[in-house]
Residue, then its C-alpha position, 0 to 999 in steps of 0.5 A: x622118368x629119366x631126364x632127357x638130355x639135349x645135344x646140339x650138333x651131330x659131329x663126332x663129339x655129339x654123336x659119341x655123347x648121344x650114343x653113350x647116354x642112350x645106351x645107358x637108357x637116358x633119352x636124348x634129343x639130338x639137334x643137327x642143322x644139316x641138311x637145312x644148312x651146311x658150313x663151307x667145309x661140309x659136303x654131305x648130310x651125314x653125321x660125323x662127317x670128316x672135313x679135313x682129313x680121313x685119318x685118325x692118325x697113329x694107331x700105335x700105343x707108342x703114340x699118345x693118340x694111339x693110346x687115346x683110341x685104345x681107351x675109347x675102344x675099351x669105353x665102347x666108343x661108337x666112333x671108334x667102332x665105326x672107324x675100325x669097321x671102315x678103315x682103309x690101309x694107311x701104314x701105322x695110322x687109322x684112316x677110314x673110308x670117309x663116306x662109309x664111316x659117316x654113314x655107319x655113325x648116322x645109321x647107328x644114331x638114327x636107329x637107336x630107340x633112345x635118340x630123337x634126331x631133330x633137324x634145323x639150326x639152333x640159334x640160342x642155348x636152351x634155357x633149361x634142362x641138361x644140355x651138351x653143346x657139341x657144335x664144333x669149330x664151325x659153330x654158326x654165328x647166331x649160336x656163337x654170339x648167344x654163347x658169348x653173351x651167356x657165358x662169363x667173360x664172353x667165353x670164346x676165341x677164334x682161329x682158322x682151319x683149312x682142308x686139303x684137296x682130293x685127287x683121283x688115283x687114275x690121274x696120278x702119274x705113277x711113272x713119277x711116283x711110287x707106293x711106300x710108307x715112311x721107313x717101309x713101315x706098314x704096307x706101302x699105303x702112301x703114294x710118294x711124289x718126289x721133287x728134285x731140288x730144282x722142281x721143289x724150289x720152283x714149286x715153293x716160289x710159286x706157292x709163296x706167291x700164289x693168290x689166296x681166297x679172301x678170308x676176313x680177319x685171317x692172319x698167319x699168327x692166328x693159324x693153329x700150328x697143327x692145321x697150318x695152310x701149306x702156303x703159310x708154312x712155305x712163307x716161313x722159309x725155303x726149307x720149312x716144307x722139307x722139314x714138314x709135309x714134304x719131308x723125304x726122310x725114310x722114303x727112298x725112290x726105287x728108281x734111284x735108291x736115294x731119298x729125293x730132295x722133297x716128297x709130297x705124300x698122298x693118302x687113300x681117302x676111300x676104301x676103293x682107293x680111287x681118291x687120295x688126299x694131299x697129306x699136309x696140304x690144307x690150304x686157302x688158295x683160290x681154286x685156280x691157284x690150287x690147280x696151277x701150283x699143285x700141278x707143278x708137282x711132277x706126279x700131279x701134272x695132270x691131276x684131276x681135283x675132285x675137291x679143292x681145299x677150303x678155308x673156314x673159321x673155327x671157334x673155341x672157348x677159353x675153356x680154362x676159365x670156363x669149364x671143369x674137368x667134366x667139360x661142364x660150365x663151372x657157373x652153370x653145370x647143366x651146360x656141358x661143352x664137348x668137341x673142338x669148341x672146347x679147345x681139344x684139337x683133332x677128331x679123336x680128341x673131340x670124340x674123347x671129350x664127347x665120351x667123357x662128358x656123356x659118361x659124367x652126365x649119365x653118372x650125375x643123372x643116375x645119382x652116382x659119384x663122378x668118374x675122375x679119369x686120372x691124369x695118367x689116362x689120355x682121356x683124363x689128361x686131355x680134360x684136365x689140360x682143357x680145364x687147367x686154370x693156370x694155363x694163361x694163353x690157351x691154345x687148342x691141343x692135340x693129346x700128347x704124352x707131355x700133358x701126362x705125369x712122368x713115369x717117375x723112373x727111367x726107361x731107355x728109349x722114347x718108344x719104350x718110355x711111351x709104351x710104358x706110359x700107355x701100359x700105365x694108362x690102360x691099367x689106370x683105366x681098368x682100375x676104374x671098374x665098370x663105367 
């Protein structure tokens, strides 16, 4: 009889791992602490809940995350299948109806005959058997402490993450905004809320002075650059936001024919288009301050906030010292980690780590040789970055072409070069044969 695998956590990585194992006939016990306990960032009892954004980022092969998504599709990823089935318009990005997406994942996992779901908080690592820990960046304190005690050198670090607010579409003043995608790319899926120089400077000053919610141990230097609270970004300089989430480049106001001084973009958060999120506005301001300051944006002067931004602690391992290229603990290979707890950053990257970890574990249980995804593939490059012992000061990492080997020949133009890198990656993946 095939050995049962225990998976802790029914987020993207845990669900992907469970699916990949179960479809190969390997029994899985999947533990999820919801609904008995939720973190401050969770709002539903569904598996695979997206807590920061509904976007899985670029869906184009000229972008590394677009390549990673295509690799996952070719590996029959449950998460990508559900995302494609429940996508909402978002220009060149893959965004999803958050609730329908999570419901589809939950249904697929609960209905699979090889997966047994158990509800409740796990406070200790199982003492025996094959285990995949996919408890995410919001790992509960008791389990996090147990992991730190049982892994070499304490094993883990902390950083902080923030989620953006949501507003209703009907409350957005469309007389002060317009639909468009940057450089008219896609199908005009974003609501663009312009600010004049005077409006921007008043907004920036208020944002810098706004009161933050108390967060124990929070310091600007500990904020991961990829998910920085907007108020922290604002404090770095008057023009910082204009080169970040409020960048006006490629967005011409149809009323003036000119690029505004600054633009706040809203992205659809559900398929019905009734809820939008403020792109790049992850925050840990107090809720009254969020209402006051964000209502200074002209198009949001009467905005109805259906969810305010929240701040929460994230936990991740010092993976280069702990894990191998298969996300196994080097000194205890029966223990495997997957998802953002490993230091991969982002929804797609978390899914990819769960997929790779499960594929490798399945091969091991079947007595077959390991799959060495080459560094030329996005999924392989990410695993090799996370397990690279030469990395001294490890930080969470989104997938990017910089962690993949160069082509070895010159290609004119960045998009053409990236397209060539993606073509090479997909050819390398096909060369691995049936997985």
